C-alpha positions in Angstrom: -112.0 -184.5 -70.7 -111.2 -187.9 -72.3 -109.4 -190.3 -70.0 -106.6 -192.4 -71.4 -108.3 -195.6 -70.3 -107.8 -198.3 -73.0 -111.0 -199.3 -74.8 -111.6 -202.9 -75.7 -112.6 -204.0 -79.2 -116.4 -204.0 -78.3 -116.0 -200.4 -76.9 -114.1 -199.3 -79.9 -116.6 -200.8 -82.3 -119.5 -199.0 -80.6 -117.5 -195.8 -80.3 -116.7 -195.8 -84.0 -120.4 -196.4 -84.8 -121.5 -193.5 -82.7 -118.7 -191.3 -84.2 -119.9 -192.1 -87.7 -123.7 -192.0 -87.1 -124.2 -189.7 -84.1 -125.9 -188.2 -82.5 -127.7 -191.5 -82.0 -129.8 -193.2 -79.4 -129.1 -196.5 -77.7 -131.9 -198.2 -79.7 -130.4 -197.4 -83.0 -126.9 -198.6 -81.9 -128.4 -201.8 -80.4 -130.3 -202.5 -83.6 -127.1 -202.2 -85.6 -125.1 -204.4 -83.2 -127.8 -207.0 -82.8 -127.6 -207.6 -86.5 -123.8 -207.5 -86.6 -122.8 -209.4 -83.5 -125.9 -210.3 -81.5 -125.3 -207.8 -78.7 -128.3 -207.2 -76.5 -129.7 -203.7 -76.0 -128.7 -203.9 -72.3 -125.1 -204.7 -73.2 -124.9 -201.8 -75.7 -126.3 -199.4 -73.1 -123.7 -200.7 -70.6 -120.9 -200.2 -73.0 -122.1 -196.7 -74.1 -122.4 -195.6 -70.5 -118.9 -196.9 -69.7 -117.7 -194.9 -72.7 -119.5 -191.8 -71.4 -118.0 -192.2 -67.9 -114.6 -192.4 -69.5 -115.3 -189.2 -71.5 -115.4 -190.8 -74.9 -119.2 -190.1 -75.4 -121.4 -187.3 -74.4 -125.2 -187.5 -74.1 -128.2 -185.1 -74.0 -131.9 -185.6 -73.8 -133.8 -185.1 -77.0 -137.6 -185.8 -77.2 -137.4 -187.8 -73.9 -134.5 -190.1 -74.8 -130.8 -189.8 -74.5 -128.8 -189.3 -77.7 -125.1 -189.9 -77.7 -122.3 -188.2 -79.6 -118.6 -189.1 -79.7 -116.3 -186.6 -78.0 -114.0 -186.9 -81.0 -114.8 -187.3 -84.7 -114.2 -190.7 -86.5 -110.6 -189.8 -87.4 -109.9 -188.8 -83.8 -111.4 -192.0 -82.5 -109.2 -194.1 -84.7 -106.1 -192.0 -84.0 -106.6 -192.4 -80.3 -107.2 -196.2 -80.7 -104.1 -196.6 -82.8 -102.1 -194.5 -80.3 -103.3 -196.7 -77.4 -102.4 -199.8 -79.4 -98.9 -198.5 -80.1 -98.3 -197.5 -76.5 -99.8 -200.6 -74.9 -98.8 -203.3 -77.4 -95.7 -202.0 -79.1 -94.3 -200.0 -76.2 -94.4 -196.8 -78.3 -92.3 -198.2 -81.2 -93.5 -197.5 -84.7 -91.0 -199.8 -86.3 -93.2 -202.9 -86.2 -95.9 -200.9 -88.1 -93.5 -199.8 -90.7 -92.3 -203.4 -91.1 -95.9 -204.6 -91.4 -96.7 -202.1 -94.1 -93.5 -203.0 -96.0 -94.3 -206.8 -95.8 -97.9 -206.3 -96.6 -97.0 -205.0 -100.0 -100.6 -204.1 -101.1 -101.1 -200.4 -100.2 -103.6 -198.4 -102.2 -102.6 -195.2 -103.9 -104.8 -193.3 -101.4 -103.1 -195.0 -98.4 -99.7 -194.3 -99.9 -100.5 -190.7 -100.3 -101.7 -190.5 -96.7 -98.5 -192.1 -95.5 -96.4 -189.7 -97.6 -98.3 -186.7 -96.2 -97.7 -188.0 -92.7 -94.0 -188.3 -93.3 -93.9 -184.8 -94.8 -95.7 -183.5 -91.7 -93.3 -185.3 -89.4 -90.3 -183.9 -91.2 -91.6 -180.4 -91.1 -91.9 -180.6 -87.3 -88.4 -181.9 -86.8 -85.8 -179.2 -86.0 -82.6 -179.5 -88.1 -79.7 -181.2 -86.4 
């Protein structure tokens, strides 16, 4: 079971990497993050084990080494992260996100289609008043 513990930016970056590239060993993740942000292998292992204890990652032994997999797919990881941000930082309010998107101005056709699909889905779940 995935616990609702907030994940920091370092945890989220590693979790996203594992979700996109898993199953993957600590060595491969450490190699990727050493190049990106200079993280040591021991730090990557510590973060991955913390994520595993929280239920965000699972691991199994393969050819004598542990390989890790995200408990959720990449979309699920991001959805959970956004949800935690909204709850923690915006106290559950979506209005600041809508205002940001409106002020941002530049929204791709694909992003706009996703937003429209989300609105349709929300409307279909609402009971008529």
